[in-house]
PDB file of the backbone (N, CA, C, O) and the ligand in Angstrom, with CONECT records:
HET     CA  A 101       1
ATOM      1  N   MET A   1     197.834 127.523  17.847  1.00  0.00           N
ATOM      2  CA  MET A   1     197.762 128.925  17.548  1.00  0.00           C
ATOM      3  C   MET A   1     198.136 129.706  18.795  1.00  0.00           C
ATOM      4  O   MET A   1     197.636 129.428  19.885  1.00  0.00           O
ATOM      5  N   CYS A   2     198.998 130.664  18.634  1.00  0.00           N
ATOM      6  CA  CYS A   2     199.498 131.475  19.747  1.00  0.00           C
ATOM      7  C   CYS A   2     198.814 132.841  19.736  1.00  0.00           C
ATOM      8  O   CYS A   2     198.846 133.551  18.731  1.00  0.00           O
ATOM      9  N   SER A   3     198.194 133.202  20.862  1.00  0.00           N
ATOM     10  CA  SER A   3     197.553 134.531  20.903  1.00  0.00           C
ATOM     11  C   SER A   3     198.564 135.566  21.382  1.00  0.00           C
ATOM     12  O   SER A   3     199.389 135.290  22.253  1.00  0.00           O
ATOM     13  N   GLN A   4     198.491 136.723  20.818  1.00  0.00           N
ATOM     14  CA  GLN A   4     199.412 137.807  21.157  1.00  0.00           C
ATOM     15  C   GLN A   4     198.797 138.656  22.281  1.00  0.00           C
ATOM     16  O   GLN A   4     197.601 138.946  22.251  1.00  0.00           O
ATOM     17  N   PRO A   5     199.615 139.056  23.276  1.00  0.00           N
ATOM     18  CA  PRO A   5     199.069 139.952  24.304  1.00  0.00           C
ATOM     19  C   PRO A   5     198.705 141.305  23.686  1.00  0.00           C
ATOM     20  O   PRO A   5     199.326 141.758  22.725  1.00  0.00           O
ATOM     21  N   SER A   6     197.700 141.921  24.257  1.00  0.00           N
ATOM     22  CA  SER A   6     197.286 143.244  23.781  1.00  0.00           C
ATOM     23  C   SER A   6     198.319 144.275  24.203  1.00  0.00           C
ATOM     24  O   SER A   6     198.878 144.206  25.298  1.00  0.00           O
ATOM     25  N   ARG A   7     198.556 145.201  23.344  1.00  0.00           N
ATOM     26  CA  ARG A   7     199.489 146.287  23.655  1.00  0.00           C
ATOM     27  C   ARG A   7     198.846 147.615  23.303  1.00  0.00           C
ATOM     28  O   ARG A   7     198.193 147.780  22.273  1.00  0.00           O
ATOM     29  N   VAL A   8     199.061 148.530  24.192  1.00  0.00           N
ATOM     30  CA  VAL A   8     198.566 149.887  23.952  1.00  0.00           C
ATOM     31  C   VAL A   8     199.739 150.835  24.148  1.00  0.00           C
ATOM     32  O   VAL A   8     200.430 150.763  25.164  1.00  0.00           O
ATOM     33  N   TYR A   9     199.963 151.695  23.218  1.00  0.00           N
ATOM     34  CA  TYR A   9     201.024 152.700  23.323  1.00  0.00           C
ATOM     35  C   TYR A   9     200.381 154.059  23.576  1.00  0.00           C
ATOM     36  O   TYR A   9     199.515 154.510  22.826  1.00  0.00           O
ATOM     37  N   LEU A  10     200.826 154.694  24.648  1.00  0.00           N
ATOM     38  CA  LEU A  10     200.282 156.007  25.004  1.00  0.00           C
ATOM     39  C   LEU A  10     201.387 157.049  24.898  1.00  0.00           C
ATOM     40  O   LEU A  10     202.560 156.781  25.162  1.00  0.00           O
ATOM     41  N   ASP A  11     200.983 158.206  24.516  1.00  0.00           N
ATOM     42  CA  ASP A  11     201.933 159.307  24.399  1.00  0.00           C
ATOM     43  C   ASP A  11     201.192 160.615  24.701  1.00  0.00           C
ATOM     44  O   ASP A  11     199.993 160.734  24.449  1.00  0.00           O
ATOM     45  N   ASN A  12     201.901 161.559  25.225  1.00  0.00           N
ATOM     46  CA  ASN A  12     201.344 162.895  25.479  1.00  0.00           C
ATOM     47  C   ASN A  12     200.117 162.874  26.383  1.00  0.00           C
ATOM     48  O   ASN A  12     199.043 163.332  25.993  1.00  0.00           O
ATOM     49  N   PHE A  13     200.279 162.349  27.572  1.00  0.00           N
ATOM     50  CA  PHE A  13     199.196 162.436  28.543  1.00  0.00           C
ATOM     51  C   PHE A  13     199.793 162.805  29.889  1.00  0.00           C
ATOM     52  O   PHE A  13     201.001 162.692  30.097  1.00  0.00           O
ATOM     53  N   ALA A  14     198.952 163.238  30.782  1.00  0.00           N
ATOM     54  CA  ALA A  14     199.406 163.634  32.121  1.00  0.00           C
ATOM     55  C   ALA A  14     198.345 163.269  33.137  1.00  0.00           C
ATOM     56  O   ALA A  14     197.151 163.316  32.843  1.00  0.00           O
ATOM     57  N   LEU A  15     198.778 162.906  34.329  1.00  0.00           N
ATOM     58  CA  LEU A  15     197.877 162.686  35.452  1.00  0.00           C
ATOM     59  C   LEU A  15     197.874 163.954  36.278  1.00  0.00           C
ATOM     60  O   LEU A  15     198.931 164.441  36.679  1.00  0.00           O
ATOM     61  N   THR A  16     196.709 164.487  36.534  1.00  0.00           N
ATOM     62  CA  THR A  16     196.623 165.733  37.289  1.00  0.00           C
ATOM     63  C   THR A  16     195.656 165.575  38.448  1.00  0.00           C
ATOM     64  O   THR A  16     194.779 164.711  38.445  1.00  0.00           O
ATOM     65  N   ALA A  17     195.841 166.430  39.430  1.00  0.00           N
ATOM     66  CA  ALA A  17     194.925 166.471  40.577  1.00  0.00           C
ATOM     67  C   ALA A  17     193.657 167.194  40.157  1.00  0.00           C
ATOM     68  O   ALA A  17     193.678 167.990  39.218  1.00  0.00           O
ATOM     69  N   PRO A  18     192.558 166.926  40.843  1.00  0.00           N
ATOM     70  CA  PRO A  18     191.335 167.675  40.539  1.00  0.00           C
ATOM     71  C   PRO A  18     191.568 169.165  40.754  1.00  0.00           C
ATOM     72  O   PRO A  18     192.299 169.565  41.660  1.00  0.00           O
ATOM     73  N   ALA A  19     190.949 169.970  39.926  1.00  0.00           N
ATOM     74  CA  ALA A  19     191.109 171.416  40.057  1.00  0.00           C
ATOM     75  C   ALA A  19     190.488 171.887  41.365  1.00  0.00           C
ATOM     76  O   ALA A  19     189.385 171.463  41.708  1.00  0.00           O
ATOM     77  N   PRO A  20     191.177 172.755  42.099  1.00  0.00           N
ATOM     78  CA  PRO A  20     190.605 173.267  43.346  1.00  0.00           C
ATOM     79  C   PRO A  20     189.389 174.135  43.055  1.00  0.00           C
ATOM     80  O   PRO A  20     189.287 174.760  42.000  1.00  0.00           O
ATOM     81  N   THR A  21     188.494 174.157  43.991  1.00  0.00           N
ATOM     82  CA  THR A  21     187.291 174.977  43.854  1.00  0.00           C
ATOM     83  C   THR A  21     187.647 176.428  44.128  1.00  0.00           C
ATOM     84  O   THR A  21     188.292 176.723  45.134  1.00  0.00           O
ATOM     85  N   PRO A  22     187.239 177.342  43.254  1.00  0.00           N
ATOM     86  CA  PRO A  22     187.523 178.754  43.517  1.00  0.00           C
ATOM     87  C   PRO A  22     186.847 179.204  44.804  1.00  0.00           C
ATOM     88  O   PRO A  22     185.757 178.733  45.129  1.00  0.00           O
ATOM     89  N   PRO A  23     187.487 180.116  45.543  1.00  0.00           N
ATOM     90  CA  PRO A  23     186.879 180.578  46.784  1.00  0.00           C
ATOM     91  C   PRO A  23     185.554 181.293  46.528  1.00  0.00           C
ATOM     92  O   PRO A  23     185.445 182.143  45.644  1.00  0.00           O
ATOM     93  N   SER A  24     184.575 180.932  47.308  1.00  0.00           N
ATOM     94  CA  SER A  24     183.247 181.519  47.192  1.00  0.00           C
ATOM     95  C   SER A  24     182.761 181.909  48.592  1.00  0.00           C
ATOM     96  O   SER A  24     182.845 181.109  49.523  1.00  0.00           O
ATOM     97  N   PHE A  25     182.270 183.101  48.735  1.00  0.00           N
ATOM     98  CA  PHE A  25     181.832 183.603  50.044  1.00  0.00           C
ATOM     99  C   PHE A  25     180.441 184.202  49.922  1.00  0.00           C
ATOM    100  O   PHE A  25     180.108 184.839  48.922  1.00  0.00           O
ATOM    101  N   THR A  26     179.644 183.990  50.943  1.00  0.00           N
ATOM    102  CA  THR A  26     178.360 184.685  51.076  1.00  0.00           C
ATOM    103  C   THR A  26     178.279 185.210  52.504  1.00  0.00           C
ATOM    104  O   THR A  26     178.892 184.652  53.414  1.00  0.00           O
ATOM    105  N   TRP A  27     177.531 186.270  52.692  1.00  0.00           N
ATOM    106  CA  TRP A  27     177.389 186.849  54.021  1.00  0.00           C
ATOM    107  C   TRP A  27     176.039 187.534  54.098  1.00  0.00           C
ATOM    108  O   TRP A  27     175.353 187.722  53.093  1.00  0.00           O
ATOM    109  N   GLN A  28     175.676 187.900  55.315  1.00  0.00           N
ATOM    110  CA  GLN A  28     174.412 188.588  55.535  1.00  0.00           C
ATOM    111  C   GLN A  28     174.663 189.836  56.363  1.00  0.00           C
ATOM    112  O   GLN A  28     175.431 189.817  57.326  1.00  0.00           O
ATOM    113  N   THR A  29     174.017 190.902  55.983  1.00  0.00           N
ATOM    114  CA  THR A  29     174.084 192.143  56.749  1.00  0.00           C
ATOM    115  C   THR A  29     172.675 192.715  56.843  1.00  0.00           C
ATOM    116  O   THR A  29     171.848 192.514  55.953  1.00  0.00           O
ATOM    117  N   VAL A  30     172.420 193.415  57.913  1.00  0.00           N
ATOM    118  CA  VAL A  30     171.116 194.059  58.076  1.00  0.00           C
ATOM    119  C   VAL A  30     171.329 195.473  58.609  1.00  0.00           C
ATOM    120  O   VAL A  30     172.267 195.743  59.360  1.00  0.00           O
ATOM    121  N   ASP A  31     170.449 196.346  58.207  1.00  0.00           N
ATOM    122  CA  ASP A  31     170.464 197.716  58.718  1.00  0.00           C
ATOM    123  C   ASP A  31     169.079 198.310  58.464  1.00  0.00           C
ATOM    124  O   ASP A  31     168.425 197.983  57.473  1.00  0.00           O
ATOM    125  N   ALA A  32     168.640 199.187  59.370  1.00  0.00           N
ATOM    126  CA  ALA A  32     167.316 199.790  59.233  1.00  0.00           C
ATOM    127  C   ALA A  32     167.189 200.586  57.933  1.00  0.00           C
ATOM    128  O   ALA A  32     166.094 200.713  57.385  1.00  0.00           O
ATOM    129  N   THR A  33     168.305 201.121  57.442  1.00  0.00           N
ATOM    130  CA  THR A  33     168.269 201.918  56.202  1.00  0.00           C
ATOM    131  C   THR A  33     168.491 201.068  54.961  1.00  0.00           C
ATOM    132  O   THR A  33     168.491 201.579  53.841  1.00  0.00           O
ATOM    133  N   GLY A  34     168.680 199.757  55.166  1.00  0.00           N
ATOM    134  CA  GLY A  34     168.973 198.868  54.035  1.00  0.00           C
ATOM    135  C   GLY A  34     170.466 198.772  53.807  1.00  0.00           C
ATOM    136  O   GLY A  34     171.245 199.514  54.407  1.00  0.00           O
ATOM    137  N   ILE A  35     170.857 197.867  52.949  1.00  0.00           N
ATOM    138  CA  ILE A  35     172.271 197.682  52.601  1.00  0.00           C
ATOM    139  C   ILE A  35     172.453 198.087  51.146  1.00  0.00           C
ATOM    140  O   ILE A  35     171.803 197.549  50.250  1.00  0.00           O
ATOM    141  N   ALA A  36     173.331 199.028  50.930  1.00  0.00           N
ATOM    142  CA  ALA A  36     173.513 199.565  49.583  1.00  0.00           C
ATOM    143  C   ALA A  36     174.515 198.759  48.765  1.00  0.00           C
ATOM    144  O   ALA A  36     174.269 198.469  47.594  1.00  0.00           O
ATOM    145  N   GLU A  37     175.647 198.394  49.373  1.00  0.00           N
ATOM    146  CA  GLU A  37     176.694 197.721  48.606  1.00  0.00           C
ATOM    147  C   GLU A  37     177.763 197.170  49.534  1.00  0.00           C
ATOM    148  O   GLU A  37     177.751 197.414  50.740  1.00  0.00           O
ATOM    149  N   HIS A  38     178.680 196.426  48.949  1.00  0.00           N
ATOM    150  CA  HIS A  38     179.713 195.739  49.723  1.00  0.00           C
ATOM    151  C   HIS A  38     181.088 195.967  49.077  1.00  0.00           C
ATOM    152  O   HIS A  38     181.217 196.151  47.867  1.00  0.00           O
ATOM    153  N   SER A  39     182.078 195.944  49.925  1.00  0.00           N
ATOM    154  CA  SER A  39     183.463 195.996  49.452  1.00  0.00           C
ATOM    155  C   SER A  39     184.206 194.838  50.109  1.00  0.00           C
ATOM    156  O   SER A  39     184.050 194.598  51.307  1.00  0.00           O
ATOM    157  N   TYR A  40     185.000 194.130  49.343  1.00  0.00           N
ATOM    158  CA  TYR A  40     185.715 192.979  49.905  1.00  0.00           C
ATOM    159  C   TYR A  40     187.057 192.780  49.216  1.00  0.00           C
ATOM    160  O   TYR A  40     187.315 193.308  48.135  1.00  0.00           O
ATOM    161  N   VAL A  41     187.890 192.008  49.875  1.00  0.00           N
ATOM    162  CA  VAL A  41     189.211 191.691  49.329  1.00  0.00           C
ATOM    163  C   VAL A  41     189.695 190.393  49.973  1.00  0.00           C
ATOM    164  O   VAL A  41     189.351 190.096  51.117  1.00  0.00           O
ATOM    165  N   LEU A  42     190.481 189.634  49.244  1.00  0.00           N
ATOM    166  CA  LEU A  42     191.108 188.407  49.737  1.00  0.00           C
ATOM    167  C   LEU A  42     192.606 188.636  49.707  1.00  0.00           C
ATOM    168  O   LEU A  42     193.171 188.915  48.650  1.00  0.00           O
ATOM    169  N   ASP A  43     193.260 188.518  50.866  1.00  0.00           N
ATOM    170  CA  ASP A  43     194.699 188.728  50.893  1.00  0.00           C
ATOM    171  C   ASP A  43     195.328 187.910  52.025  1.00  0.00           C
ATOM    172  O   ASP A  43     194.668 187.073  52.640  1.00  0.00           O
ATOM    173  N   ARG A  44     196.594 188.163  52.286  1.00  0.00           N
ATOM    174  CA  ARG A  44     197.329 187.397  53.304  1.00  0.00           C
ATOM    175  C   ARG A  44     197.280 188.030  54.691  1.00  0.00           C
ATOM    176  O   ARG A  44     197.681 187.407  55.674  1.00  0.00           O
ATOM    177  N   SER A  45     196.794 189.251  54.771  1.00  0.00           N
ATOM    178  CA  SER A  45     196.785 189.973  56.043  1.00  0.00           C
ATOM    179  C   SER A  45     195.570 189.557  56.876  1.00  0.00           C
ATOM    180  O   SER A  45     194.527 189.193  56.332  1.00  0.00           O
ATOM    181  N   THR A  46     195.719 189.618  58.196  1.00  0.00           N
ATOM    182  CA  THR A  46     194.616 189.224  59.076  1.00  0.00           C
ATOM    183  C   THR A  46     193.611 190.341  59.311  1.00  0.00           C
ATOM    184  O   THR A  46     192.488 190.078  59.741  1.00  0.00           O
ATOM    185  N   ASP A  47     194.001 191.603  59.031  1.00  0.00           N
ATOM    186  CA  ASP A  47     193.140 192.709  59.454  1.00  0.00           C
ATOM    187  C   ASP A  47     192.954 193.803  58.400  1.00  0.00           C
ATOM    188  O   ASP A  47     192.792 194.972  58.752  1.00  0.00           O
ATOM    189  N   THR A  48     192.974 193.449  57.145  1.00  0.00           N
ATOM    190  CA  THR A  48     192.778 194.438  56.082  1.00  0.00           C
ATOM    191  C   THR A  48     191.371 195.015  56.136  1.00  0.00           C
ATOM    192  O   THR A  48     190.402 194.293  56.371  1.00  0.00           O
ATOM    193  N   ALA A  49     191.268 196.309  55.919  1.00  0.00           N
ATOM    194  CA  ALA A  49     189.964 196.958  55.758  1.00  0.00           C
ATOM    195  C   ALA A  49     189.757 197.176  54.259  1.00  0.00           C
ATOM    196  O   ALA A  49     190.543 197.890  53.636  1.00  0.00           O
ATOM    197  N   PRO A  50     188.731 196.586  53.670  1.00  0.00           N
ATOM    198  CA  PRO A  50     188.492 196.792  52.238  1.00  0.00           C
ATOM    199  C   PRO A  50     188.326 198.282  51.921  1.00  0.00           C
ATOM    200  O   PRO A  50     187.867 199.060  52.758  1.00  0.00           O
ATOM    201  N   ASP A  51     188.699 198.653  50.724  1.00  0.00           N
ATOM    202  CA  ASP A  51     188.619 200.060  50.326  1.00  0.00           C
ATOM    203  C   ASP A  51     187.151 200.504  50.197  1.00  0.00           C
ATOM    204  O   ASP A  51     186.233 199.705  50.383  1.00  0.00           O
ATOM    205  N   ALA A  52     186.954 201.764  49.883  1.00  0.00           N
ATOM    206  CA  ALA A  52     185.602 202.331  49.777  1.00  0.00           C
ATOM    207  C   ALA A  52     185.042 202.206  48.368  1.00  0.00           C
ATOM    208  O   ALA A  52     184.034 202.833  48.041  1.00  0.00           O
ATOM    209  N   GLN A  53     185.687 201.401  47.536  1.00  0.00           N
ATOM    210  CA  GLN A  53     185.199 201.157  46.176  1.00  0.00           C
ATOM    211  C   GLN A  53     184.384 199.859  46.207  1.00  0.00           C
ATOM    212  O   GLN A  53     184.968 198.780  46.311  1.00  0.00           O
ATOM    213  N   PRO A  54     183.056 199.937  46.120  1.00  0.00           N
ATOM    214  CA  PRO A  54     182.227 198.728  46.236  1.00  0.00           C
ATOM    215  C   PRO A  54     182.438 197.757  45.079  1.00  0.00           C
ATOM    216  O   PRO A  54     182.679 198.154  43.940  1.00  0.00           O
ATOM    217  N   GLU A  55     182.339 196.462  45.413  1.00  0.00           N
ATOM    218  CA  GLU A  55     182.384 195.424  44.381  1.00  0.00           C
ATOM    219  C   GLU A  55     180.981 195.125  43.847  1.00  0.00           C
ATOM    220  O   GLU A  55     180.831 194.553  42.767  1.00  0.00           O
ATOM    221  N   GLY A  56     179.964 195.511  44.601  1.00  0.00           N
ATOM    222  CA  GLY A  56     178.616 195.260  44.118  1.00  0.00           C
ATOM    223  C   GLY A  56     177.593 195.234  45.222  1.00  0.00           C
ATOM    224  O   GLY A  56     177.906 195.454  46.392  1.00  0.00           O
ATOM    225  N   LYS A  57     176.361 194.959  44.830  1.00  0.00           N
ATOM    226  CA  LYS A  57     175.239 194.956  45.770  1.00  0.00           C
ATOM    227  C   LYS A  57     174.905 193.581  46.288  1.00  0.00           C
ATOM    228  O   LYS A  57     174.197 193.455  47.288  1.00  0.00           O
ATOM    229  N   GLU A  58     175.391 192.555  45.641  1.00  0.00           N
ATOM    230  CA  GLU A  58     175.105 191.193  46.083  1.00  0.00           C
ATOM    231  C   GLU A  58     176.036 190.792  47.219  1.00  0.00           C
ATOM    232  O   GLU A  58     177.226 191.107  47.199  1.00  0.00           O
ATOM    233  N   ALA A  59     175.490 190.099  48.202  1.00  0.00           N
ATOM    234  CA  ALA A  59     176.268 189.658  49.359  1.00  0.00           C
ATOM    235  C   ALA A  59     176.913 188.313  49.064  1.00  0.00           C
ATOM    236  O   ALA A  59     176.725 187.341  49.794  1.00  0.00           O
ATOM    237  N   LYS A  60     177.668 188.279  47.991  1.00  0.00           N
ATOM    238  CA  LYS A  60     178.408 187.064  47.657  1.00  0.00           C
ATOM    239  C   LYS A  60     179.598 187.425  46.764  1.00  0.00           C
ATOM    240  O   LYS A  60     179.581 188.418  46.036  1.00  0.00           O
ATOM    241  N   ALA A  61     180.613 186.595  46.847  1.00  0.00           N
ATOM    242  CA  ALA A  61     181.822 186.821  46.055  1.00  0.00           C
ATOM    243  C   ALA A  61     182.333 185.476  45.553  1.00  0.00           C
ATOM    244  O   ALA A  61     182.473 184.526  46.323  1.00  0.00           O
ATOM    245  N   LEU A  62     182.603 185.409  44.285  1.00  0.00           N
ATOM    246  CA  LEU A  62     183.253 184.249  43.682  1.00  0.00           C
ATOM    247  C   LEU A  62     184.584 184.762  43.142  1.00  0.00           C
ATOM    248  O   LEU A  62     184.625 185.504  42.162  1.00  0.00           O
ATOM    249  N   LEU A  63     185.658 184.359  43.788  1.00  0.00           N
ATOM    250  CA  LEU A  63     186.970 184.937  43.491  1.00  0.00           C
ATOM    251  C   LEU A  63     187.843 183.947  42.747  1.00  0.00           C
ATOM    252  O   LEU A  63     187.605 182.741  42.812  1.00  0.00           O
ATOM    253  N   PRO A  64     188.842 184.433  42.047  1.00  0.00           N
ATOM    254  CA  PRO A  64     189.790 183.519  41.409  1.00  0.00           C
ATOM    255  C   PRO A  64     190.619 182.784  42.466  1.00  0.00           C
ATOM    256  O   PRO A  64     190.797 183.273  43.582  1.00  0.00           O
ATOM    257  N   GLN A  65     191.111 181.631  42.104  1.00  0.00           N
ATOM    258  CA  GLN A  65     191.942 180.850  43.013  1.00  0.00           C
ATOM    259  C   GLN A  65     193.157 181.682  43.410  1.00  0.00           C
ATOM    260  O   GLN A  65     193.783 182.297  42.545  1.00  0.00           O
ATOM    261  N   PRO A  66     193.509 181.718  44.703  1.00  0.00           N
ATOM    262  CA  PRO A  66     194.702 182.476  45.110  1.00  0.00           C
ATOM    263  C   PRO A  66     195.950 182.007  44.361  1.00  0.00           C
ATOM    264  O   PRO A  66     196.065 180.844  43.975  1.00  0.00           O
ATOM    265  N   SER A  67     196.852 182.918  44.174  1.00  0.00           N
ATOM    266  CA  SER A  67     198.055 182.643  43.390  1.00  0.00           C
ATOM    267  C   SER A  67     198.997 181.675  44.088  1.00  0.00           C
ATOM    268  O   SER A  67     199.818 181.027  43.438  1.00  0.00           O
ATOM    269  N   GLU A  68     198.884 181.574  45.406  1.00  0.00           N
ATOM    270  CA  GLU A  68     199.763 180.683  46.171  1.00  0.00           C
ATOM    271  C   GLU A  68     198.939 179.927  47.203  1.00  0.00           C
ATOM    272  O   GLU A  68     197.943 180.449  47.704  1.00  0.00           O
ATOM    273  N   PRO A  69     199.348 178.694  47.526  1.00  0.00           N
ATOM    274  CA  PRO A  69     198.642 177.965  48.576  1.00  0.00           C
ATOM    275  C   PRO A  69     198.957 178.570  49.940  1.00  0.00           C
ATOM    276  O   PRO A  69     199.881 179.373  50.072  1.00  0.00           O
ATOM    277  N   GLY A  70     198.193 178.187  50.940  1.00  0.00           N
ATOM    278  CA  GLY A  70     198.449 178.670  52.293  1.00  0.00           C
ATOM    279  C   GLY A  70     197.273 179.429  52.857  1.00  0.00           C
ATOM    280  O   GLY A  70     196.164 179.389  52.323  1.00  0.00           O
ATOM    281  N   GLN A  71     197.536 180.120  53.943  1.00  0.00           N
ATOM    282  CA  GLN A  71     196.486 180.836  54.665  1.00  0.00           C
ATOM    283  C   GLN A  71     196.191 182.181  54.022  1.00  0.00           C
ATOM    284  O   GLN A  71     197.094 182.994  53.824  1.00  0.00           O
ATOM    285  N   TRP A  72     194.937 182.410  53.700  1.00  0.00           N
ATOM    286  CA  TRP A  72     194.468 183.676  53.156  1.00  0.00           C
ATOM    287  C   TRP A  72     193.320 184.166  54.039  1.00  0.00           C
ATOM    288  O   TRP A  72     192.789 183.414  54.856  1.00  0.00           O
ATOM    289  N   PHE A  73     192.948 185.421  53.866  1.00  0.00           N
ATOM    290  CA  PHE A  73     191.848 185.984  54.652  1.00  0.00           C
ATOM    291  C   PHE A  73     190.931 186.788  53.740  1.00  0.00           C
ATOM    292  O   PHE A  73     191.377 187.593  52.922  1.00  0.00           O
ATOM    293  N   PHE A  74     189.638 186.543  53.908  1.00  0.00           N
ATOM    294  CA  PHE A  74     188.616 187.303  53.184  1.00  0.00           C
ATOM    295  C   PHE A  74     188.110 188.396  54.122  1.00  0.00           C
ATOM    296  O   PHE A  74     187.754 188.123  55.268  1.00  0.00           O
ATOM    297  N   HIS A  75     188.079 189.619  53.635  1.00  0.00           N
ATOM    298  CA  HIS A  75     187.639 190.772  54.427  1.00  0.00           C
ATOM    299  C   HIS A  75     186.464 191.408  53.693  1.00  0.00           C
ATOM    300  O   HIS A  75     186.514 191.617  52.481  1.00  0.00           O
ATOM    301  N   VAL A  76     185.432 191.704  54.422  1.00  0.00           N
ATOM    302  CA  VAL A  76     184.246 192.301  53.788  1.00  0.00           C
ATOM    303  C   VAL A  76     183.620 193.323  54.714  1.00  0.00           C
ATOM    304  O   VAL A  76     183.591 193.141  55.932  1.00  0.00           O
ATOM    305  N   ARG A  77     183.125 194.387  54.134  1.00  0.00           N
ATOM    306  CA  ARG A  77     182.336 195.369  54.882  1.00  0.00           C
ATOM    307  C   ARG A  77     181.241 195.878  53.948  1.00  0.00           C
ATOM    308  O   ARG A  77     181.341 195.787  52.725  1.00  0.00           O
ATOM    309  N   SER A  78     180.211 196.407  54.558  1.00  0.00           N
ATOM    310  CA  SER A  78     179.037 196.832  53.785  1.00  0.00           C
ATOM    311  C   SER A  78     178.698 198.279  54.099  1.00  0.00           C
ATOM    312  O   SER A  78     178.979 198.787  55.184  1.00  0.00           O
ATOM    313  N   ARG A  79     178.091 198.921  53.125  1.00  0.00           N
ATOM    314  CA  ARG A  79     177.642 200.305  53.318  1.00  0.00           C
ATOM    315  C   ARG A  79     176.118 200.307  53.395  1.00  0.00           C
ATOM    316  O   ARG A  79     175.433 199.698  52.574  1.00  0.00           O
ATOM    317  N   ASP A  80     175.614 201.003  54.395  1.00  0.00           N
ATOM    318  CA  ASP A  80     174.160 201.015  54.569  1.00  0.00           C
ATOM    319  C   ASP A  80     173.509 202.030  53.632  1.00  0.00           C
ATOM    320  O   ASP A  80     174.173 202.742  52.878  1.00  0.00           O
ATOM    321  N   GLY A  81     172.191 202.062  53.714  1.00  0.00           N
ATOM    322  CA  GLY A  81     171.431 202.956  52.840  1.00  0.00           C
ATOM    323  C   GLY A  81     171.671 204.424  53.110  1.00  0.00           C
ATOM    324  O   GLY A  81     171.356 205.266  52.269  1.00  0.00           O
ATOM    325  N   ALA A  82     172.235 204.753  54.292  1.00  0.00           N
ATOM    326  CA  ALA A  82     172.549 206.142  54.628  1.00  0.00           C
ATOM    327  C   ALA A  82     173.973 206.521  54.217  1.00  0.00           C
ATOM    328  O   ALA A  82     174.391 207.662  54.415  1.00  0.00           O
ATOM    329  N   GLY A  83     174.722 205.568  53.644  1.00  0.00           N
ATOM    330  CA  GLY A  83     176.072 205.863  53.168  1.00  0.00           C
ATOM    331  C   GLY A  83     177.183 205.553  54.146  1.00  0.00           C
ATOM    332  O   GLY A  83     178.340 205.878  53.881  1.00  0.00           O
ATOM    333  N   ASN A  84     176.863 204.933  55.269  1.00  0.00           N
ATOM    334  CA  ASN A  84     177.884 204.619  56.286  1.00  0.00           C
ATOM    335  C   ASN A  84     178.453 203.219  56.070  1.00  0.00           C
ATOM    336  O   ASN A  84     177.711 202.257  55.869  1.00  0.00           O
ATOM    337  N   TRP A  85     179.779 203.121  56.115  1.00  0.00           N
ATOM    338  CA  TRP A  85     180.419 201.806  56.027  1.00  0.00           C
ATOM    339  C   TRP A  85     180.400 201.141  57.389  1.00  0.00           C
ATOM    340  O   TRP A  85     180.674 201.791  58.398  1.00  0.00           O
ATOM    341  N   GLY A  86     180.086 199.880  57.434  1.00  0.00           N
ATOM    342  CA  GLY A  86     180.070 199.121  58.681  1.00  0.00           C
ATOM    343  C   GLY A  86     181.443 198.561  58.993  1.00  0.00           C
ATOM    344  O   GLY A  86     182.405 198.765  58.252  1.00  0.00           O
ATOM    345  N   ARG A  87     181.511 197.841  60.123  1.00  0.00           N
ATOM    346  CA  ARG A  87     182.761 197.205  60.523  1.00  0.00           C
ATOM    347  C   ARG A  87     183.156 196.133  59.518  1.00  0.00           C
ATOM    348  O   ARG A  87     182.306 195.570  58.827  1.00  0.00           O
ATOM    349  N   THR A  88     184.437 195.861  59.446  1.00  0.00           N
ATOM    350  CA  THR A  88     184.934 194.816  58.557  1.00  0.00           C
ATOM    351  C   THR A  88     184.888 193.470  59.265  1.00  0.00           C
ATOM    352  O   THR A  88     185.272 193.346  60.428  1.00  0.00           O
ATOM    353  N   ALA A  89     184.415 192.478  58.547  1.00  0.00           N
ATOM    354  CA  ALA A  89     184.455 191.096  59.031  1.00  0.00           C
ATOM    355  C   ALA A  89     185.615 190.395  58.341  1.00  0.00           C
ATOM    356  O   ALA A  89     185.880 190.636  57.164  1.00  0.00           O
ATOM    357  N   HIS A  90     186.313 189.521  59.080  1.00  0.00           N
ATOM    358  CA  HIS A  90     187.493 188.826  58.551  1.00  0.00           C
ATOM    359  C   HIS A  90     187.264 187.330  58.672  1.00  0.00           C
ATOM    360  O   HIS A  90     186.861 186.841  59.727  1.00  0.00           O
ATOM    361  N   TYR A  91     187.518 186.608  57.598  1.00  0.00           N
ATOM    362  CA  TYR A  91     187.330 185.155  57.596  1.00  0.00           C
ATOM    363  C   TYR A  91     188.592 184.480  57.071  1.00  0.00           C
ATOM    364  O   TYR A  91     189.069 184.824  55.989  1.00  0.00           O
ATOM    365  N   PRO A  92     189.131 183.538  57.808  1.00  0.00           N
ATOM    366  CA  PRO A  92     190.288 182.797  57.288  1.00  0.00           C
ATOM    367  C   PRO A  92     189.864 181.891  56.138  1.00  0.00           C
ATOM    368  O   PRO A  92     188.777 181.313  56.161  1.00  0.00           O
ATOM    369  N   TYR A  93     190.716 181.772  55.147  1.00  0.00           N
ATOM    370  CA  TYR A  93     190.462 180.902  54.006  1.00  0.00           C
ATOM    371  C   TYR A  93     191.692 180.052  53.776  1.00  0.00           C
ATOM    372  O   TYR A  93     191.713 179.233  52.857  1.00  0.00           O
TER     373      TYR A  93
HETATM  374 CA    CA A 101     186.515 197.298  47.076  1.00  0.00          CA2+
END
């Protein structure tokens, strides 16, 4: 009796790399008047100042994956309880 080798036919499949982790940032700020909110942006420039439109009160950002690979920079600044915007911090990503 002759045994037949096993055969498997595959169609419509792809090998892919693991999905990259979306950029996630956390930071800490302190001020005697408290911290009211934060503004941030991720871009290609080294020295962008985020606009005066706050993204929220939480000191964290979970952003979509950048559209292109390479060097990006996260920029963040915070507004204190008296309404003053602080200096911008820049982080390479
Ligand atoms: Ca903003």
